[in-house]
N, C-alpha and C positions, 0 to 999 in steps of 0.2 A: 504493501499500500505506499502510494507517495504522500508525504505528509508536509512537504516544504515547497517553497516557491522560489524559482530562480529566474531574473528576466534575462536574457539573451540578447545581446546587443550584435549588429553585424556591420561590422566597419569596411568591408569591403577590402580593396588595396589600401591600405593606410600607412603613412610614414611611420618608420618605428618612433620618432622621439614623440609625436602625438599619442601614439598607443602607450607609450611608457608614462606619460604625464596623466593619461586617463586613469591608468592603473593606480598611480599615486594618489591623485585626488580620491578617488573610490576608496583607499584603503585608509586615507588620513578620514575622510568622513565617517568612516564605521569604527576607527578607533576611538573617537569623539561621541558616537553615537550607536552603543552596541544593538540597539532595536531596527538598524536598516537592514534589508534584507540583503540575500546574496545576488551578486550578478555573474555574468561571464561576456566576455568580448571575444568574437570570433573576426580573424583578420587574414590577410594576406599583405605581404611586406614587400618592399622594392629590395633588390639584394644590397645584404649587408653581413657582416660579421658581429655575433656579440662575445664577450668575454665576461665569466662569471666573476663575482667579488674578487676571489682568490686565484682565480685561474692562472697559469704561466704563459707567456707570450711564447716559450719554447715550441707551442702545439702549431704555431703559425708557420707557414712555410714560405713565408716572405719578412722582409725586414721589419722588424716592429719598431725600428728608431726611425723608419722613412715612410710611415704610413701615408705620405701624400701620394705614394706609388703602390699601394696596395690593391688589390684586384677590384675591393667594393670598401665603402667606408667600415670602420671598426669601431665598435662602442663598448666601453666597460660599463657593466651595471651590476646591479646588486643581488642577483639571484646566485644560487650555488651552482656548481658543475663548471666546464671546462668550456672552450670555444664551440662555438655553431655557427653554422650558416642560415639566412633565411632568405627566400625568394618567392618571386609569384609562383602560384601552383602548390607551394605548401600552406597548409592550414593550420593556422595558431591559434589557441585557446588561452584566453587569459580569464581564470574562474578568480573573482574575489569574493571569498566565502570567510565565514566566520566559523573556524572549526570547534569552536566553544557549542556550537549547534549539532555538530557530526561527531567527531572524536579528536581531541586537541592530542595528535600523536603524528609527527612528520611521518614517520615511516608508514603509518597507516596512509596518510594522505596520498604519498608517492606512488603507493599500490594501488590507491583508488584510482589516480589518474592513468595507470597504466591498464586497468581494468577497464575504462573508459574506452581506451583504443583498441584494446582486445575484443570486446562487445561490439564496437563498428566494425572491425574486419570481420568477425564472425556473420554479421549480418550481410557483408559482401561476399560471403562464402570463403573467407579466407583465414588461416590459423594464426592468428597473433601469439608468441610465446615472451617469456622472460628469460633471462640469463642470470643466474644465480651471482650475485654480488655487484651486478650493473643494475642502472637505472633506465627504463627505455622499452621501447617493444621490437621485438625482431620478427621476421619471415625468413623461414629457412636459412637462418643465419647471417639475413640481411637487415640491418637496422632501418626501421621505416619511421620511427617515431622517437624524438628526444622530449626530455623532461626536465625542467630545471625551474626551481621556486624560491620564493622568498616570504617569509611568514614573520609578521611583526604584531604581538600580542594575541597571536592565534589567528590574524586575518592574513590571507593569503594575496600572493600577485604572482605574476610571471605564470607558467604553466607547462603547455604541451604545444610541440610542432610535429605535425603530420605530413610526410611527404606523400603527397598525392601526385602530383605531376609536374614538380619543378625541374629546370635544369639541375643536373648533379654538377656541373662543371664547376661550380663555386666550391663545392668540398673538397677539390682536389689540392687547394691552397692552404689546408688547415689538417689538424689531426682531429676529426670530429669527436668532440666530447672526449678528447685525449684517449680515445680508444683506437690504437694502430693498426691491430690486427684484425679489426670486423669492418667488412664493407658498409657502405650507405646505399639504400635503395629507396625506390618508390612504388606505390601502388600500382603505376601505370605498367609495369615490368610483368604484373599478373593480369591486371585487367587494361588492356588497351583502350586509348580513349577516355578513360575516366576524367572526370572534371571535379575540382572543389566544389562546385554548386550542389554537385549530385551528393559527396560526401557530408556536406553541413548538416544537412536535416538529420542524418544518421548520427553524427556527433552528438547532437543535440538529445537526441531520442537516449542514446547511450548514457548521456550524463544523467538524464532523469531516472534511467534504471539503477545504474549505481550509486547515485547520491539519494536516491529516493525523491526525486524533486519533481514538482511540477514545473516545467519550463514554458515561458511565456515569450512570445516573440516580441522585443521592446524596439525593433526598428534600427535606425543609425544613432550612434552615439552621439551626443553632443561632444564637440571637439575642443579640448583646451585652446586658450589664444596662446598660450605659451609654451615651450618646450624645457626640460629638465636640464639644470645647468650641470 
């Protein structure tokens, strides 16, 4: 039985800085008002790399001291995890959840996000798996979804990135998530022609199933006027 509500915003192709600030604003609102409900933002991003708060630049295959010549922009953010790549065709989900309403446990939350992806893949007739000791979702040994989070006073931000049909070329310039011996792939390797628009509603349904949400389409998000510094 579903016993919670979650408003789901669709940002389309959104610059990373805007999505980042939108998350920070929602998190701060909920830190100051614990009665505000859970929300999630679904987006695609123009190509860029993001580095987790404590990640090493050793996983960049280009000169970290000369980022003007990097293949794409590089942004260091406050999530956990190592470097990852975003690009159109990758569906990115940013849940802003109050874990006090769910389960105040970070490991539980990471496994739940993995489960959202695994349930999504199952609806598509695909089998997603976990690998012991690693975070993310794999298919036949190929990583198709990365997960990185930040939690403040049990309010979450950042989330998951599911490779639906992006160009994988950008991943050649990094060691994705710091895992050098596991290839990165996308769903279109198994389902040619699949699109982000086809996968979005499945992800929303899976979120509802895993977190016992009643999900509501909240339309496009109100974008912030400024970017994080």
